[in-house]
N, C-alpha and C positions, 0 to 999 in steps of 0.2 A: 504494500500500500504506500502510495506517495505521501511524504510528509507534507503537512499544510505549509503554505507560504508564511514567512514571518510577517508580523504586522508592519504596515507602511505609514509613515508620517511625512506629510509634505510641509516643508518649512517655508511656506510662501502664502501670501494673501492674494496671489494672482489667480483670478478665475481662468485665465488663459492656460495656466499650467495644469489646472485640474482637467480642463477640456482636452489638453494634449495627452495626458495620461489615459484619459478615457478612450482616446483614439486607438491606443494599443491595448485596450481592454482592462486597464488597471484603475482601480478606485482606491484612493488612500483611506486608511482607517481613521485618520485624523488629519486635520489641517491646522497647523500651528505656526503662524508667521514668526519670523525672527526679527527682533529689533536691534540692529547693529549700526555703528557709525560707518557710512559708506564713503567717507572722504578718502581720496587717493593718498598714498604715502609719497614722500619726496622721492623722485626719480623712479617711481613705480610705472612699469609699462602697462598698457591696456590689458594685455594677456595676463600679466601677473595680478592685476587688480581683479579681473573676473574670477580667476582661480582662488584668490584669497577670500573674496567676499562669499563665494559659494561655500568654502570650507568653514568660515567663521559662522555663517548662518546655520550650517549643520551642527557645528559644535555648540552653539548657543541653545538650540532646541534639545540636543542631547543632554546638556546640563540641566535644562528645565525639567526633563523627564527622568533624570538619573535616580531620583529617590522613589519613583513609583514602580513597584514590582510588576504591575500590569504591563508596563511598556519596556521592560528590560529585554534586550535582544531585538527590539523593533528596529527597522531600518528607517533612518531619517534621510530624505532626499532634498537637496537644496540646489538652487541655481541662481546665477546672476548674469545679466547681459550688459555688456559694455560696447558702446559704439565709438569708433575712433577714426580720425583722419590722420594718417601717419601716427605719431605718438600723442597727438592731441586727443584727449578724452572729452567727448561731448556729454553734456549734462542729461539727466532725466528731467525733461522740460516741465517746469512747474508754472511758468508764466508765458504769456503770448510772445513776449520779447525774446525769451530763451528759445522757444520753438521756431520763431521767425529767423533768428540768427543761425540755428542749426540747419534749417531748410536752405537758406542762402548759401551756406558753406557746402552742403551736399549736392546742390544743383549742378548737374553736368559733369559730375566726377565720381570716382569710385571711393568706397570706404570699406572698412572691415568691421564685422560684428563678432565679438568674442563672447561666447557663452560658457561660463564656468559651471561645472556640475560636480556635486559631491554626494556620495552615499556613505553614511556613518551609522554603525550600529549603536544603539543606546547601551551605555554601561560597559562598552568594550572599546579596545583600541583597533586600529586597522582601517581607517577610512580610505576610500578610493575616490580619486577625482580625475576629471578630464577638463580640458579647455578646447572647445570646438571653434574654429575660425571659419567664417563665411565672408566671401567678398560680394559686395553689392554695388551696383552702379545705378545712379540716378540719371534720368534725362535732364536736359536743361528745363528749369521750371520758370514759367512766366509769373509776373507779379499777380496776375489774376488767379493762377493755380495756387500760389502760396496763400493768398488772401482767403480763398475758398476753403483750403485745408485748415487754416487757422480757425475759421468760423465753425468748422465741423466739431472742434474740441477733441478730435480723435487723438491728438498729440499729447494730451495731458498725462503726465507721469511717465511718458515713454522715453526710453534711452534714445538719444539722438533726435528727439522731437517728432518721431513718426512710428506708426505701427504697420508692419508689412501685411497684416491680415485685414486692414481697413482700406479706406479710400486711397491711401498712399501707395497701394499696390500698383496703381496706374502710373506712378512715377518711376518704377523700377524697370530698367531696360535689360538688366543682366544680373543673374545671381549664380555664384559658384560656391557650392557647399550645401549646408543643411538649412532648408527652409524652416523646419520646426525650431531649429536653434535660434533663428532670428526672431521668431514669435516668443521664445522664452525657454524652450526645453528641447534639446537634441534627442529625438526619440530612439534612434539607433544606439547611441552611446548610453542612454538611460537603460534600455533593455539589457545591454551588455554588462553594465555595472551591477544591475539588480541580479542578473544571472550569476555573476561572480560571488554574490552573497546568498546563494541558494534560494533565490526568489524566481520561481518559474513563471515568466510572463505569459508564455503560451498556455500554461495551465489555467490562467484566469479566463481564457476565452470560452471555456466550457462550464 
């Protein structure tokens, strides 16, 4: 008889990540967002930032659950997405001015999206992580297109001031890498990391 999968905790408040897990048939047993300082460190590269934030989110939730016997051995999965032009890290846009500046910078050029991923068992050592890099190219954006996208409010809280699964998909002329990673969770790598911790993703399909 196949052993049951360990419990799964998603360390994120993002409904997009819940939806992405559902796409591969996985439903977290608990959603527990991590509250950490996401300020980049001095000389930290975008790749390093994405990996560190994912790891720290997972560690923070593991610490929260460490004293609860019900969740010992549960797998905490955390992710963080960083959008960068060269070494310049773009903000998670909170104001229209930030979003407008991001879109103006991205217009007509390529950028990279780094999505850090970490799976950490509660009460145990041995976390596993990945950073997935995806290259995205925007077409040249007109002032009217930028204004319309700003008015949609779809950019709010989004790394780089846009969401690939929303109207901004019309801006993207080329993508090389993981589409799901740009949304917020690289599904192939997620399944691989979970499998490495004895979580049978395919077993969830039945």
